[in-house]
N, C-alpha and C positions, 0 to 999 in steps of 0.2 A: 780466615781459610786461606787455603794454596790455591782453593778453587771458585769460580763467580758460577758454573756453573755444572752438571753433569746431563750425557748424552747417555741413558739406558735402558733397561728394559724395566718396566712396571714390577713385577716380583718382588724387585727389594727394597719397594715402598716400606711395609707395616716394620722392618727390622732398622730399618737407618732411622724411621719419626722417632721409633722408639729409643734412637742413640742421639738423638737430638741431633742428629745429622746436616736435615734441609730446612730452609728457612720457612715458613708455614705462607705460600704466596696467596691467603686469599684476600688480605685487603686490597693486593696490588693490582688483581687478574677485576675484585667487581669497579675498586674505579675505574680500568681501561671500558671497560663491560660499559660504565654509563655514563663514558662520554669526556672520562678529566683527562685530555689532551697532555698535563705533565705527568700523566704515571708513565712509565718507563715502558711499558708493555702497551700502549694504545698509537694506534686504534687498534682495539680488539673488541669482536663481538664472540661471547667466551658462548651465548646459547648458540653458534652454530657448528661447536664442535659436534660430533657423535653423542649422544647420552652415555652411554656405557663407557665409554672416553673420560668426559667425565665425571661419571659419576664413580665411575671403578675404577679404572685404571689413576687418575689422580689424586687422587683424594684419598684418604684415611683417618679416621675418625672425625668427621667432619672437618678438616682443612683438607687445600690445595695444595699441594704440593708438587708436582708434575705437570709439565705443561706439552701436553701434546705436541712431536711435529711434524706429526706420520703414524696414520692410523684406521687400516681402511679394513675390510669384511674378505669375508670371501665368500664366493658365486658360481654357480653350477654354471660353465660355459659348455654348448653342443653346436655340434653339427647341426643346423636348423634344415639342409639341403640335406642328410641321407635320413635327420626325418620321418619328413615332409615324401621321400620315393620309398621307404617301407612301412609309409603310415603309421606312425609312434608317434606317442604323443612324448611331451616334455616331463619329465619329472618328476612326482610333486613328494615322494613317497624314495625311499633313498633305498624300499624293495621295490618300487621301481627303477630308479635307476636301474640296478642288479638289472632288471626285466629286458629295459632296454639295449643295456650291457651284452646278454647272453641272445639276444636277437641277430643284434650285429653284426658280433665276433666272430674272426674267418671270412666271413661274405665278400663279394668283392664288388666295388665300385667306383663306376668311370677308373675301373681299369688298375684298382686299388685295393691290396687289400686291406682288409678295419683292423681297427682296434676298439673293443668296444670301451675301454676302461683305462689311461694314462693317468694317473699318482704317485707321482716319487716317494717314495716309503724308505727310505736310506737313512741308516745309522746317526745316531745324533741332529739329525737336520731338521724336517716341518713336517715328519710322518705322526707326533702326538696330536698336530695339530690336528690335520685328515681326522685319528681315533676320534679324539676331542666332539667334535663334530659331528658326529655319527650318535654317537652317547648322550650327546648333551640335549639331542632331539627326544631324548627316553625318560632323566631322568633331571629333566629342569622345566620344569611349564609354566610358573608364576613370575618368573624374572633373575636375573643375575641373585638377588639378596639371598634365596633359596638354596645357591651353592649349583657346579653337575656333577660335581668331581666326589664330595664330600659331603653332606647336610650340615648346615651352617648353627643349627641347635647345637647337638650333638657332636657335630666330626664322626657321625658314622659315616663309612666307604658305602655309594650308591653302588656298590655292585649289582650280584646276585640274579634277574633274568633279566635286567638292560645288559651287564657284561656280556653277558650270555647273549644276546641275540645281536649284540653290537658287532662282535665277534664273525657272528655269522657271517653277520652281510660284509663286513668288508672280507670273510674267507673268497665268495663268492666276487668283491671284484677284484682278486687280483688272479682269481681264475678264468675271469674277462681282460684278465690287465696285460698290462706291456712286457716285455720278458725284462725289462732293466728296470724294473721297479723296483729291486733290491741294490742295485750297484751302487755302493758305495762311493766311487772317485767322479760321481758324475752332481753338480752344484743342485744345491736344494730343491729349483725347481722345473731342472730342465726334462724329469720327464713330461711334466705336465705340459710343459709349452712344444716341443721342440716336434715330436711325434702330432701335433696339434697342426701345425707349421707347418706338417709336411702336409700332409692332408692323411693320414692315415688312422689319426684319434677322431672319436666320436664321441667322449664324453669327459670332463674331466672337469674336478672342480681346487680352486686355492683364492689366491689372491689377486686384488684389480688390476694388476700390473700385466696381468692374463692379455686384456683386452688391449690396453697400451701398444702390447709387443705384438699383437694383431696386425696393430693400423699404423704400424712401423715399420716392419718386414716385410720384403717381396713375402708373398701368400697365395694360395691357392685358392684360397676364405674369401675373399673378397665378397660381398654382398652373401655372405653365408653361415658366421658365425653369429650364435644365440650366445644371449648371457639371462641368467634366471636366480631367482633366491635360491636357497641350500635348497635341496630338497627333506622330508622329515618324518614324520611317524603321527600314525591314527596311534599307538600307542604309549603308554609313559608308566613310569614306575610307580606303585603305589608303596609308600615307602612305612605304611604302616604293616601289611601283609608281607613287603617285599618282590611282588607280581607284577606282573605287567597288567594294564586293564584298561584300559576302548578308550580315546581323549571324547569328552559334553564340552558342554561351554562352561561347566564350573568345574570343572578338573584342566581343564588347557585355555582361559581365558587371555591369553594371543594368540590359538591356534586359529584359523582359516577353513570353512566348510567347503568341502563341495560336495556335489547332487550325487555317486556318483560311489567317492569312497570315506565320506563323512567327514570330520575332523581331523585336521592333519597340524602334528607342536609341532613351532620349532625354538629351538631355545632364544629367546630374547639375547639380541646387541648390545 
Protein backbone atom coordinates (compact mmCIF):
# COMPACT_ATOMS: atom_id res chain seq x y z
CA UNK A 1 0.00 0.00 0.00
CA UNK A 2 0.88 3.67 -0.09
CA UNK A 3 1.18 4.02 3.69
CA UNK A 4 2.60 1.96 6.54
CA UNK A 5 0.03 3.27 8.98
CA UNK A 6 -2.58 5.88 9.81
CA UNK A 7 -3.41 7.98 12.85
CA UNK A 8 -7.17 8.14 13.16
CA UNK A 9 -10.11 7.96 15.53
CA UNK A 10 -11.44 4.42 16.12
CA UNK A 11 -14.93 5.08 14.74
CA UNK A 12 -13.95 3.94 11.25
CA UNK A 13 -12.43 0.64 12.39
CA UNK A 14 -15.28 -1.69 11.39
CA UNK A 15 -15.74 -0.22 7.93
CA UNK A 16 -12.00 -0.36 7.15
CA UNK A 17 -11.56 -3.95 8.35
CA UNK A 18 -14.56 -5.13 6.32
CA UNK A 19 -12.84 -3.87 3.17
CA UNK A 20 -9.46 -5.42 4.15
CA UNK A 21 -7.98 -1.98 4.62
CA UNK A 22 -5.78 -2.73 7.64
CA UNK A 23 -3.55 -5.60 8.66
CA UNK A 24 -4.39 -7.72 11.70
CA UNK A 25 -1.90 -6.72 14.40
CA UNK A 26 -2.88 -9.51 16.79
CA UNK A 27 0.16 -11.81 16.18
CA UNK A 28 2.61 -8.90 16.47
CA UNK A 29 1.06 -7.52 19.66
CA UNK A 30 0.87 -10.96 21.26
CA UNK A 31 4.51 -11.62 20.40
CA UNK A 32 5.67 -8.26 21.73
CA UNK A 33 3.68 -8.70 24.94
CA UNK A 34 5.18 -12.15 25.50
CA UNK A 35 8.71 -10.72 25.45
CA UNK A 36 9.72 -11.42 21.86
CA UNK A 37 12.48 -8.87 21.30
CA UNK A 38 12.33 -9.44 17.54
CA UNK A 39 8.80 -8.09 17.31
CA UNK A 40 8.43 -4.72 15.61
CA UNK A 41 6.32 -3.54 18.55
CA UNK A 42 8.67 -4.67 21.32
CA UNK A 43 8.85 -3.81 24.16
CA UNK A 44 5.13 -3.77 24.79
CA UNK A 45 2.86 -4.48 27.75
CA UNK A 46 -0.57 -4.70 26.08
CA UNK A 47 -2.23 -5.36 29.44
CA UNK A 48 -1.12 -1.88 30.57
CA UNK A 49 -3.47 -0.26 28.03
CA UNK A 50 -6.84 0.72 29.53
CA UNK A 51 -9.32 -2.11 29.07
CA UNK A 52 -11.84 -0.12 27.02
CA UNK A 53 -9.17 0.91 24.52
CA UNK A 54 -7.81 -2.64 24.28
CA UNK A 55 -11.08 -4.47 23.86
CA UNK A 56 -13.40 -1.93 22.24
CA UNK A 57 -11.46 0.73 20.35
CA UNK A 58 -8.56 -1.38 19.09
CA UNK A 59 -10.39 -4.60 18.22
CA UNK A 60 -12.89 -5.70 15.64
CA UNK A 61 -14.36 -9.19 15.32
CA UNK A 62 -11.72 -10.62 17.64
CA UNK A 63 -8.69 -9.11 15.91
CA UNK A 64 -6.50 -6.18 16.99
CA UNK A 65 -6.23 -3.62 14.21
CA UNK A 66 -5.35 -0.42 16.04
CA UNK A 67 -2.71 0.60 18.55
CA UNK A 68 -3.73 3.50 20.84
CA UNK A 69 -1.27 6.38 21.06
CA UNK A 70 -3.54 8.44 23.28
CA UNK A 71 -6.49 7.40 25.35
CA UNK A 72 -7.64 9.32 28.36
CA UNK A 73 -10.85 9.39 30.32
CA UNK A 74 -13.26 12.04 31.47
CA UNK A 75 -12.85 13.10 35.06
CA UNK A 76 -14.58 15.55 37.36
CA UNK A 77 -12.52 18.61 38.28
CA UNK A 78 -13.58 20.84 41.16
CA UNK A 79 -12.49 23.58 43.55
CA UNK A 80 -11.72 21.91 46.87
CA UNK A 81 -11.52 25.19 48.74
CA UNK A 82 -14.89 26.42 47.48
CA UNK A 83 -16.68 23.19 48.33
CA UNK A 84 -15.14 23.22 51.80
CA UNK A 85 -16.09 26.87 52.35
CA UNK A 86 -19.74 26.28 51.45
CA UNK A 87 -19.84 22.88 53.20
CA UNK A 88 -20.59 20.98 49.99
CA UNK A 89 -19.56 17.44 49.13
CA UNK A 90 -17.90 16.24 45.94
CA UNK A 91 -20.74 15.34 43.53
CA UNK A 92 -21.36 11.61 43.17
CA UNK A 93 -24.36 11.87 40.86
CA UNK A 94 -25.26 14.27 38.06
CA UNK A 95 -28.11 15.54 40.22
CA UNK A 96 -25.59 16.36 42.97
CA UNK A 97 -23.37 18.04 40.37
CA UNK A 98 -26.25 20.37 39.53
CA UNK A 99 -27.02 20.91 43.21
CA UNK A 100 -23.46 22.07 43.86
CA UNK A 101 -23.43 24.25 40.73
CA UNK A 102 -26.72 25.84 41.82
CA UNK A 103 -25.48 26.44 45.36
CA UNK A 104 -22.35 28.34 44.34
CA UNK A 105 -23.33 30.01 41.06
CA UNK A 106 -23.24 33.79 41.36
CA UNK A 107 -21.87 33.66 44.93
CA UNK A 108 -18.77 35.61 45.88
CA UNK A 109 -15.68 33.83 47.19
CA UNK A 110 -12.41 35.65 47.85
CA UNK A 111 -13.75 38.69 45.97
CA UNK A 112 -14.49 36.54 42.90
CA UNK A 113 -17.95 35.84 41.46
CA UNK A 114 -18.27 32.12 41.00
CA UNK A 115 -19.56 30.14 38.03
CA UNK A 116 -21.20 26.87 39.01
CA UNK A 117 -20.28 24.73 36.00
CA UNK A 118 -18.00 25.39 33.02
CA UNK A 119 -18.46 23.02 30.08
CA UNK A 120 -17.89 24.03 26.45
CA UNK A 121 -20.78 23.13 24.14
CA UNK A 122 -19.60 24.51 20.81
CA UNK A 123 -21.01 23.15 17.56
CA UNK A 124 -18.94 20.37 16.01
CA UNK A 125 -16.53 20.11 18.93
CA UNK A 126 -16.59 18.02 22.11
CA UNK A 127 -20.10 18.71 23.39
CA UNK A 128 -21.42 15.31 22.34
CA UNK A 129 -18.88 13.57 24.57
CA UNK A 130 -20.12 15.50 27.59
CA UNK A 131 -23.73 14.72 26.71
CA UNK A 132 -23.03 11.00 26.34
CA UNK A 133 -21.19 11.01 29.69
CA UNK A 134 -24.47 11.99 31.36
CA UNK A 135 -26.74 9.77 29.26
CA UNK A 136 -24.59 6.63 29.47
CA UNK A 137 -24.71 6.63 33.27
CA UNK A 138 -28.38 5.75 32.84
CA UNK A 139 -28.34 3.62 29.68
CA UNK A 140 -25.30 1.39 30.24
CA UNK A 141 -25.04 -0.57 33.46
CA UNK A 142 -23.48 -3.94 32.64
CA UNK A 143 -20.57 -2.99 30.43
CA UNK A 144 -19.65 -1.59 27.03
CA UNK A 145 -20.89 -4.75 25.29
CA UNK A 146 -24.53 -3.71 25.78
CA UNK A 147 -24.16 -0.26 24.24
CA UNK A 148 -25.02 3.18 25.58
CA UNK A 149 -26.74 4.84 22.61
CA UNK A 150 -28.20 1.75 20.93
CA UNK A 151 -29.05 -1.69 22.27
CA UNK A 152 -26.43 -3.91 20.64
CA UNK A 153 -28.92 -6.77 20.47
CA UNK A 154 -31.34 -5.14 18.04
CA UNK A 155 -29.99 -1.57 17.57
CA UNK A 156 -32.99 -0.06 19.37
CA UNK A 157 -32.19 3.58 20.31
CA UNK A 158 -31.77 3.95 24.07
CA UNK A 159 -33.84 7.10 24.38
CA UNK A 160 -37.17 7.59 26.16
CA UNK A 161 -37.01 8.30 29.87
CA UNK A 162 -33.20 8.18 30.03
CA UNK A 163 -32.75 10.77 27.30
CA UNK A 164 -35.43 12.99 28.83
CA UNK A 165 -33.68 12.90 32.20
CA UNK A 166 -30.27 13.52 30.61
CA UNK A 167 -31.63 16.59 28.82
CA UNK A 168 -33.09 17.90 32.08
CA UNK A 169 -29.73 17.49 33.81
CA UNK A 170 -27.84 19.13 30.95
CA UNK A 171 -30.32 22.02 30.88
CA UNK A 172 -29.63 22.67 34.56
CA UNK A 173 -25.89 22.58 33.92
CA UNK A 174 -26.35 25.36 31.38
CA UNK A 175 -28.47 27.40 33.81
CA UNK A 176 -25.58 27.50 36.25
CA UNK A 177 -22.88 27.58 33.58
CA UNK A 178 -20.55 30.05 31.93
CA UNK A 179 -21.97 32.65 29.54
CA UNK A 180 -19.68 31.54 26.69
CA UNK A 181 -20.43 27.80 26.70
CA UNK A 182 -22.04 28.01 23.24
CA UNK A 183 -19.57 30.41 21.59
CA UNK A 184 -18.35 28.62 18.47
CA UNK A 185 -15.11 30.51 17.82
CA UNK A 186 -13.43 29.18 20.98
CA UNK A 187 -11.23 26.11 20.90
CA UNK A 188 -12.82 22.91 22.13
CA UNK A 189 -11.98 22.95 25.83
CA UNK A 190 -11.48 26.70 26.29
CA UNK A 191 -14.55 27.12 28.48
CA UNK A 192 -13.61 24.15 30.66
CA UNK A 193 -10.05 25.34 31.19
CA UNK A 194 -9.88 29.11 31.28
CA UNK A 195 -12.65 29.77 33.80
CA UNK A 196 -11.20 27.17 36.12
CA UNK A 197 -7.70 28.56 35.68
CA UNK A 198 -8.86 32.11 36.41
CA UNK A 199 -10.49 31.03 39.66
CA UNK A 200 -14.13 31.62 38.67
CA UNK A 201 -15.28 28.09 37.91
CA UNK A 202 -16.20 25.55 40.59
CA UNK A 203 -17.04 22.41 38.56
CA UNK A 204 -16.14 21.05 35.16
CA UNK A 205 -15.55 17.68 33.53
CA UNK A 206 -13.37 16.72 30.60
CA UNK A 207 -10.19 14.84 29.72
CA UNK A 208 -7.04 14.57 31.81
CA UNK A 209 -5.09 17.48 30.26
CA UNK A 210 -7.23 19.77 32.42
CA UNK A 211 -5.12 18.75 35.40
CA UNK A 212 -1.85 18.98 33.46
CA UNK A 213 -2.79 22.47 32.28
CA UNK A 214 -3.44 23.41 35.88
CA UNK A 215 -0.02 22.16 36.96
CA UNK A 216 1.90 23.84 34.13
CA UNK A 217 0.19 27.24 34.13
CA UNK A 218 0.42 30.10 36.60
CA UNK A 219 -2.80 29.74 38.53
CA UNK A 220 -4.57 30.78 41.69
CA UNK A 221 -5.51 27.14 42.28
CA UNK A 222 -2.30 25.68 43.63
CA UNK A 223 -3.34 23.11 46.21
CA UNK A 224 -7.04 23.85 45.68
CA UNK A 225 -7.78 21.74 42.62
CA UNK A 226 -9.62 18.44 43.11
CA UNK A 227 -10.07 15.47 40.77
CA UNK A 228 -12.66 12.70 41.09
CA UNK A 229 -14.39 10.12 38.93
CA UNK A 230 -17.31 11.32 36.87
CA UNK A 231 -20.67 11.54 38.62
CA UNK A 232 -23.18 8.81 37.90
CA UNK A 233 -26.85 8.00 38.30
CA UNK A 234 -28.90 6.25 40.95
CA UNK A 235 -31.32 5.13 38.25
CA UNK A 236 -30.80 3.24 35.00
CA UNK A 237 -32.96 2.49 32.00
CA UNK A 238 -35.01 -0.71 32.15
CA UNK A 239 -34.74 -1.71 28.50
CA UNK A 240 -37.85 -3.87 28.62
CA UNK A 241 -40.24 -1.35 30.12
CA UNK A 242 -38.41 1.78 28.80
CA UNK A 243 -38.50 3.34 32.26
CA UNK A 244 -35.91 4.50 34.78
CA UNK A 245 -35.56 2.18 37.76
CA UNK A 246 -33.44 2.36 40.91
CA UNK A 247 -30.03 0.74 40.80
CA UNK A 248 -29.30 -2.35 42.86
CA UNK A 249 -26.48 -4.88 42.84
CA UNK A 250 -28.15 -7.03 40.17
CA UNK A 251 -29.17 -4.23 37.79
CA UNK A 252 -25.92 -2.29 38.21
CA UNK A 253 -23.07 -4.74 38.90
CA UNK A 254 -20.43 -2.02 38.40
CA UNK A 255 -22.17 0.50 40.66
CA UNK A 256 -20.76 1.94 43.87
CA UNK A 257 -22.81 1.87 47.06
CA UNK A 258 -23.12 4.88 49.36
CA UNK A 259 -24.84 4.66 52.73
CA UNK A 260 -26.84 7.86 52.23
CA UNK A 261 -27.93 7.59 48.59
CA UNK A 262 -27.59 3.91 47.70
CA UNK A 263 -26.18 2.51 44.45
CA UNK A 264 -24.68 4.87 41.87
CA UNK A 265 -24.00 3.61 38.35
CA UNK A 266 -21.21 4.95 36.17
CA UNK A 267 -20.84 3.63 32.64
CA UNK A 268 -17.84 1.27 32.69
CA UNK A 269 -15.08 2.79 30.58
